[in-house]
N, C-alpha and C positions, 0 to 999 in steps of 0.2 A: 321133199322138204324139208329142211333148216327146223331143228329143235328149237327152245325157247334158249336154251346153252348157248345154242351158234347165234342167235340171232343176239343175245348181249354180248358176248365175246366180238359179234360185227361191230354192235357199239360203239365198243374202245379203242377200233381201230380206226383214229380220226387221220385221213389223209385231206390234203389240197384240195382234190374235187367234193371232200365231203363237206368241209368247211367252207366251200365258196357255195354251193349249192345252200347248207342251214345260214350262211350271211343273207342270202337270195329271199330262204321261203320267210327268213324274220322281218327280212323289210318289206316282201309282198303284204305278210300279216299285218304290222304296222301299217303298212297305205292302208290297210281295208278296213281297221280297227279306227279308222278317222272316222268313222260314221259312227260312233258310239260315244256321244258328246251328249250334253245335255238335253239338244231336241230329239236326239233321238232315245233318249230314256224317258220323255214324256209322250215321244210318241209310242214305245213299247207300251204304258200303259194306258192308250187310248184306245192300241190296238186289240188288246188285255179287254179293256169293258165292252168293246166290240164284238169279240169274239163270246163274250159272253149273254148277249145277247143273241146269238142264232140258235136256231133251233135245234134239237140234239138229235135229229133226224140228217140233219143237213152237216153235221162237226166233222163227220168223216169222209165227206167228200170235199178236197182242196178247190176245183173248179166255184164252189159255193161261197166257201170259205175267203179265197184269194179269186177275185174275178176280177183284177185290172188286167189282166196277162192278154186273156183272149176276149177281150173287151174291144168294140168296135171302133173306140176312139185310139188305142194301142195299136191296134191290126191297124187301122189306114195310115196310122203315121209312118210305120216299117214299110207300108207300100210305096209311102209317097219317097221316102228315103232312098228307097233301091229304085225307083226313076229316076228323082234326082241327080244319083251317083253317078246312073250309067250316061247321063249329060256332063260333057264339055260348060259349066260354070264361067260365065267371063263377066269383070265387068260392065255395067251397062250405067246410060245414062238417065234410068229409070229410078226415080225413089226408090231407098230399101222399103218403106214404110207397106207401096203400093205392090211391090212383089211375090206372089204366092211360094219363092222360097222361105224370104223372110220371115212370112207370115209360119211358114212349116219348121222351120229353126226356134222362133219363140215357144211355139205350142210344144216341140219336141225338150227344150230346154226346160220345161216348166214340167213335164212328165217327170223328167227322172229324177225328182224329189220322190215322187210316188210309185215308184218304182225300188226306190231305196225302204220305204217303207212298207211295202210291198213284200221282200225280201223277210225283213223280220218279223211279217205276220208268217211267213210260210216256215219260217225258222220254228216260229215258237210250235207248229203243227208238227214239225218233224219230231221234234223235242219231245212232246205229248204223244207220241204214237211209238215212239222207238227207246223212249223209257224203258217200260217193262223187260226190252231184254239187255240193254247197258244201261241203267241208270246214270252210271259216272262221265260218262263220256259228255256228257253233257258242260261238267267243269271241268273238263281235259283240255276241249279244246270250242274256243269263246269265238271264235270268229265264224257267221253265219253262215258263208260259202265253205269251208272247208268243213263244216260240223256236217253239212252236204253231200260233201265229196267223202267222205268217213263213214258217213252210213251207208253211202249208196258200196263202199267196195265192202265194207265188209259183211253186207245182206246180212244172209240167214247161217253164215259160216260161223260154225261155235269154238272153231280154237282158233283165236286172232292171230296167230303165230303163224299160219299156211297164206295170211291175207299181205299183198306187199302197200305198203304206204308209203315207201319212199316217194313218189312224184307228189305226193299230199303235203305232206310235213315235215317238219325238220328229223332227224336222229333222236335227239334227247325227250322230243311229245312223241314222239314211238315205243320207246322205252318204255315209259309210264304206261301208254295204252295197254301194251303186252302184258309189263306186268299184274295191271287193274283188271286185267279182261281175264287171266287166269282165273280171280279170286272173286270175281263177281256175281249177285247172287240172284244174278238177273234169267229170266225164262225163256225158252225158245217162241217166237213169234208164229203163228199162223199165218197160210199163206196169203189168205185175205189183207189180215192186220199190214203185211211186208206188202203188197199190190197198193195199198194203201201211202203207204211211207213212200214205196220207191219214186211213186208217180209225183209226191209232193217233192221231193229231192230233186227230179227231173225239174219241176216249175221252177226251183229254185235256181237252176245253172240255166236255164232258158232265159228270165228277169234278168240272172246276171251278163249274159249274151245281148241281149235288147238295150240295157242300159251303157253297155259297151258300143255298139253299131250308134247308137243316138249320139251318146259324146265323140267319137271319133268324127261322125260327119256335124255337127255342129260344130265342133272346130275347127275342120277342113273349110268350112262355110263362110267362117268368121272372119277370113281374111278376106276375102272378096267383098262383103259389106262393110265390114268396119276396118278396113286392112292399118290404120293408122293404129286402132285402139288396140288390135291386137297384137303388134309392134311390142306395145308401151305394156302392156299389165298381162300380154299372153291369152290365147284364145277362149282358154275354156273361165278365166273370169270374168273376160268382155259378154262372150254370151249370158254368166249370170250378171251383169251390171243392166244389160240392156233387156234382161228379160223382169229384173227386177223395177227397173224404171219405167216399162211399159212400150219400146220402142227407141229408135235413135233418138231422135225429134228432141222426147222429151228429155229422155237423157242430157242434151244439150242446153236444158233449161233449166239444170239442178245447179244448184251452188258449187263449189269444190268442198265445203265444210261438210255439206247433206252427203255427197257422192263419196267422203270416207266412211261412214257409218252405215250405207247404204248395204242391206242384207243382213242388219244385226238383229237377232232375236232378243228381244225385250221381255219376252215369259220365264219365269222362274219355277224350277219344280219346286210341287208340294213336300216337302222335307225332306229337299238335298239342299245345301248347302249355295248359297253364291261368291263366297268369297275368291274360288277359284276363277269367276265367272269375268275375260275382258271388256273393261266398258268402252268404248266410243268402238268399236271395232265392227268390220263387215267383212262383205267382200274381198275386199282389197285388204284386208288386213292376212285375210289367210289364204293370199294366192301364194305360188311358189316362187315367185321372186322374194316377198319379204321376206318367207320362212326360212328363207339362205342365206338371213344375216345376222349376224348375234341377236340377241333378247334385248338388249339396250338400244339397237337403230329401230326398231322395228315401227315403235310408233310414231318416229321418224322418218322413216319410207315412206311409211302405208299415208304420211302427208304430203310427201313429194309428189305422190303418186298419182292421189286422185287431183293434184292441180293440174298433171300432166295427162290423166284421163279426159278431163273435161275438154284440152287444148284439142286433144288428138280427136275426141270425138265431133267438137265442130267444122273440125277437115276435112271425118268424111261424111258430115250431112250436106257440108258443101260441095261434095266432089273436088275440092282443091287441089288433095293430093292421092290420087286414085290408086297410086301404086307404092303407096305408102311410106313415102320418101320421110316425109315431117317425122313420122312413128320411129321409123330408125334412127332419126335423129337425136329424136327426146330419150331413148330408149339409153342409147351410146353416152347421152350427158348424165343421165342416170345410174349408169357404173360408173363413169369416172368421178360423181360425186362420191359413189358406196365407197371403192377405192381412198378416196379421200380422207372417209371418215373412219376408218381402217389402218390409216399410216400412224406407226411409231409415233411419238413427241421428235422433237426435232433433238441430237444430242449434243450437248453442253460445249461450245465451243474452248476449247483450251489458249488461252492468250500466251505468246509467245512473253520469254523474259527480255529485259530490256537490254539493251547494247551496253556491257564497260565502262563504264569513264577509269578512264587510266590518266586525266591529267591529274594537276598537281592538286591539292585537298589545302582544306583552307585549317591553318593552326591556330589555335585557341594564344592570343597575346596577352599583355601586360604583366605589370611587376610583381603581383601575386603568384600568378603561373609557373613565371620565370624562377623564382625560389623554391616553386614545388620541384620544377623540373630538376631545376637543380641540385634539392636535396635528395629526389628518390631516383638520378639518375646512377648507374651501373658504375662502379668505382671499376679501377684496373685490378684487384686483389679479384674484388668477386669472378672479373673475367676468365682470369687464369686459373681462378677454381674450376668454372665449368666448362675449362680444355682438358682433354687429355689427350696422350703420348698414345700412338697407332701402338698397340704390341709389347706396354708393357703395365705394369699394376702400379695404379696409384697407392699412393699413403692417405692413411684414414685417422682419423681424429675418434676415439672412444667415448662417447658422456653414457656411463650407467646402459641402458640397455639401447641405445641407439650409436650408430655410426655416422660420420659425414664426410666425406674424399677430399682432399685438397686439393686433385686435379696437377695443373703445373705449378701452383701459388709455392712448390718448395723448391720449385728448379728457376726461383728470383734469384736476382743480387742482393734484394733487402731492401733496397729500396724505391720506395712507391710514389711514383710519380701522382702530383695532384691532381684531382679532375679538372678538365679543364671545359668550360661553360661551352654549351652549341653556339657557334659561331650566327646559324638560324634565327636564334633567340635573343638574341643582342637588339637592345633599344640601337635606333640610328638614329641621329640629332637630322634635326631639317636641316636641309639648306641654307636658309638665312643665318641661324646663327652661327655654321661655319664661316660664313662671309662676317660673322662682325669682328669676331675674336682673331688672332695671328700671332705666332711665337715671339715674333722679333719686336726689338727694343723700341720705343716712340722717340722720334728725333728730336721732341721739346723737352725730355727728360735731362734733369740736372743736378750734380752736387753742391749748387750754388743757392744760399737763399738769401733773402732780401730782410734787413733790420732796418726797423727807423733812427735806430742810434749810428753803429756803426755805416750802414747802407749794405753795401754786399760784403758779405761772409763764408768763408767756404765751411761746412759741415762739417763736424766731427764723428765720424763712425762710433765713436767707443763713448762718446757720449750719453747717448743714450740706456745704454749697456750700466757704466758708472752711475747715472740716476737709479737706477733700479736695483740695483746692489744700495746705494744708502740707503734707499727707502727702506728695504729690507734687513738693513742693520737694528736688531732692535733686541730687548731685552732675553728673550728665547730666541734669537737668530741661531747661536752656535749650538743648538740642539740636533739632533742627531739625528731624531724623527718632522722635526720642523723645516727640512731643508728636502722636500720633496719633489720634483721635478711633477710639473702637468702636462 
């Protein structure tokens, strides 16, 4: 046998096999711990009250404390299950409520809740009788079935390092139990005490086997009694719904809004908070399909499933689709809707840029715009300054701390051509005005004038100039500043 140091060293060796086994053990523990909800907390309190009423002489006998396993009802149900499992059950035209197997399924499904409560009672019995040897084990292993397996594996052994707990518990829990077991203050149990405890452990494991047997049978037969409903919500949940409703015919008469909350526990535990309790939830909300989607979609999916369950149950009651074709189509539609709900939002469409317009651009016109363009037009001198000769250093003009290059302006002849207005900016005269004016002299023009005295006279071209000179010959006519041409 390995020592405690070897066990601790082995726990630090995390290979792939140990990790896989630990993950599976944790998942199994989570699945079995689903029983520890608010209903079972209340059940535990009721069981403790019931145990207090048992006489002292009967408290050490597990068969008198937990009587469900060996009761006539439970044994009859288990025997009938064995009989029907040996037969090949086929779909018949007989109504489901009138068949013996259907009645057995209803009874078997209802007794599973009693078996769960009985397991809790046996667990408390084991804790009370094994606490004198290992009182800390109760807080280290919380699952009732794992606790019973661990107690049976340890037994009367004083050195826990010699016990192989790897098939039962994960490595981390085994290490804590091993360390705690070496420092525990418990005492050795007497053979009589251990016999009572071992018998209780065997009963807890037998109850678990009976529950698994009943559940597997019910789930396998639900595909025959209610095939469409089983395809929609699962065999286990379908059996719970029919049991709570009182049969297939009664389930078909329930509205979908009530089916959604079928199986909801309205009782509140005394002394416990109700903030964590889900409202308007039942068997459908706690089904495997609903828990497979994100939490924000569960209520939406439960409402959708309730509607489909009623339709599928009515198909089963009328024997319209005995092979479950309608239920398969409903389940496919539900799966497609779940995928649609979980799709990411569509990406933003990237619009393409418009085609570049290379046509002629509109230019601003008008007299003021033309003058502004002519004023700010680049002159020939500035264009020469902006031009540089390749491979030659340009001359610079220094103004204090600043310098400015002259470019090609120093290589010019010295004459600067005036800036020429852009022909595109000139005003284009209308064609009508060009038609009215002409550069040729009119044929009616003449140098003759008609007077009333002499008739026709020739006009003297210098007469007008002489008259203007005579009018200007005044007193200040000879002044230098007065003769200014206008």
